[in-house]
N, C-alpha and C positions, 0 to 999 in steps of 0.2 A: 316636102316641107315648103310652106308658103313663105313668100318674102313680105316684109313690111315696109311700106312707103309712108313717109311722114308728109302730110299735107297741111300747110298753114293756110287757113281761109281768112283773110282780113276783110272784115265786113261790119255793117251796122244792121241792127234789127229793123230799122225803118227804111232800109235801101231795097227798092223793088227789083233792081237789077241783081242784087245779091241773092234773092230768092230764085231768080232764073238761072243765075250761074251755079247755085248749089244744085238745082235740078239737073242741070246738064252734067255736072260732076257726078251725080248719082248714076246717070245713064251711062257715063263713061266707065265708072267703077263696076257696073254690072257686067261689062264685057270682060272683066278680069275675075269674075266669080270663081272661087276655088284656086286661084292662082296667086293672090296676094291679100295682105291685110292692110287696110288704110287706117292710119292713125291721123284722124282729122282733128285739128286744133283751131278752134275759132278764136281769132285774134281781134282786138278792139279797134274800132275806127268810128269817130263820131261825125255824122254829117251835119248835125245842128247842135253843137255844144252850147250855144247861147239861147236855145229855145226857152221860153218862159214856161212855168208849170202848166198853163192851160194850152200850151202848144201854139202852132201857127198854121194858118190856112195853107194847104198844100199849093194852091194856085198862087197865093201871095209869095210863098217861099221860092217857087220856081221862077216867077217873074223877077223877084229881086235878085236871085243868084245868077240866072242864065239869060235874062232879058227875053223871055219867052212869053208870048201872048196866050190868052185863055184857049183859043181854038187849037193852037199847037200843043199846048199842055194837055188838053183833052185827047188829042190824037196820040201823043206820046204815052199817056196813061192807058189807053185802050190797046196799044201795041204791047205794052208790058203785060197787061192782063191776058192777052191772047197767047203770048210766049209762056207765061206762067202755066196756062192751062194745058199747053203742050207737054209739060212735064208733070202734069197731075196736081197742080196746085191751084186752089180757088182763091184768086186775088180779087178782092172787092174794091172797087174804085169809085165811090160816090163823090158827088160835088163837095160835100161837107168834110171830106177827109182832111186830116191834119198831120203835121210833123211835130214830134215831141223830143224832149231831151231823153237820151238813152244811157246816160252814164251809169245809173244805178243798175240797169240791165246788164251792162258790161261787168260791173262788180259781181253780180250774181253769177254770170257766166264763168267768171274767174274761179269762184268758189265751186261751181259745178264741175269744173275740170278737175279740181282736187278730189271731189267726191266720186268722180268717174261717171258723171251723167251730163256732161256738157253738150254732147250732140243732141241728146233728147231735149235738154232745155232749150237749145237754140231753135230747134224745130218747133217747139211749143210756143216760143216767143214770136217767131215768124207768123205762125197761124193766128196768135192772139192779135197781132197788129194788122196784118194784111188781109186776114179773112174775117175776123171778128170785130174789127175796128176798135180795139181796145188801146188804151194809153199804156205804152211800155215803160213809162216813168212812174206809173201809179203802183204803189207797193202792194196793194191788194191784187192787182193783175199779175204782178211778178210772183207773188207767193202762190197764187193759184196755178201759174205756169210751172213753178217748181214742183208742186205736188203732183201735177199731171205727168211730169217727167220722172217721177219716182223719187223725188227728194223730200226731205222732211220739212213741212211747212213752218214749224216753229223755228227751226234752224235757219231757214231762208230769211224769215222775218228778222231774226237777230242780226244776220249779216247786213241787211238793208238798214236797220235802225242804228247799228253801231258805226256805220260808215267804213267798215272793214274792206280792205283790198283797194281802196281808193288810190293809194300811192302805187300799188302794183299795176293797176290799170293805166294810170298816167304815164308810168315808166315804160310800159309796153307800147302805148301809143306813140311815144316819142321815139322808141327804138324803130318802129316801122316808118315813121316820118323820116328819120335819118337814113333809112334804107332806100328812100325815094318813093315810098308809097303816098300818093297824093289823091287817089280816088279808088273807089271800091265797086265791085269786088276785085281783090287782087289775090291770087292763089299762087303759092310757092311750093313746089314739089321737091322734097329732100334738100331743101335749102339751096337749090340750084336752078330750077326751072320756073320762070315766072309766066303766069297767064293773067293778063289784065282784062277786065270787063267780063260781061256775060257771054263768053265765047261758046260756040257749039261743042257738043260732046267730043267731036274729033280732035279739037285743040287740047282738051284735057287728056284724052286717050294718048295722044302722041307724047305729051310731056311725061305721062306715067310710064309708057313703054321705054322711053329713054332712061328714066330713072331706075326702073326695074332691071334694065340690062346692065346697070352699073353696080347693083347690089350683089355682093359676093354670095 
């Protein structure tokens, strides 16, 4: 009988390091194939909650937040692209890339969890933004991602237009802030072991092994 391990993955759709962290988590989980079931729950975190509808230049955003110049930003971006490629993810990083508001994406992910398709939707949204350069705040993009994840498009659009799950997302965001999460990715295994940042697979493997050893 396989054991179940709960994994809370706190992240944002627009976070490149979250893509890399998820890829490394996938690598770690493959090492436990047939030994455990991973219950992955994607938890909301907004990197740019105040972003306007048209988004903001990635370069301008990084310069404003981290006081990083263009050359350093390009170097960081290329490093992210290379690390994503190592886990099989095609991360496109053009000069015109932008950061967008992702609150509606988090509302849709909350609904997808209820529908049992959250993991599929999260991966679809990551591909939409980081590979296809689509706006994860655009309802058409979100509905298309939902459909590609096996969800009903009309139901997804109803969630988006109704404003449903806004309170739940905000409450969950506050819960993780109160828990001390101030950057992403942040991964918590069985409510006990925290892995911060896009750590290598070995870091996830170690935490999972500890968690598995404690499961009766």
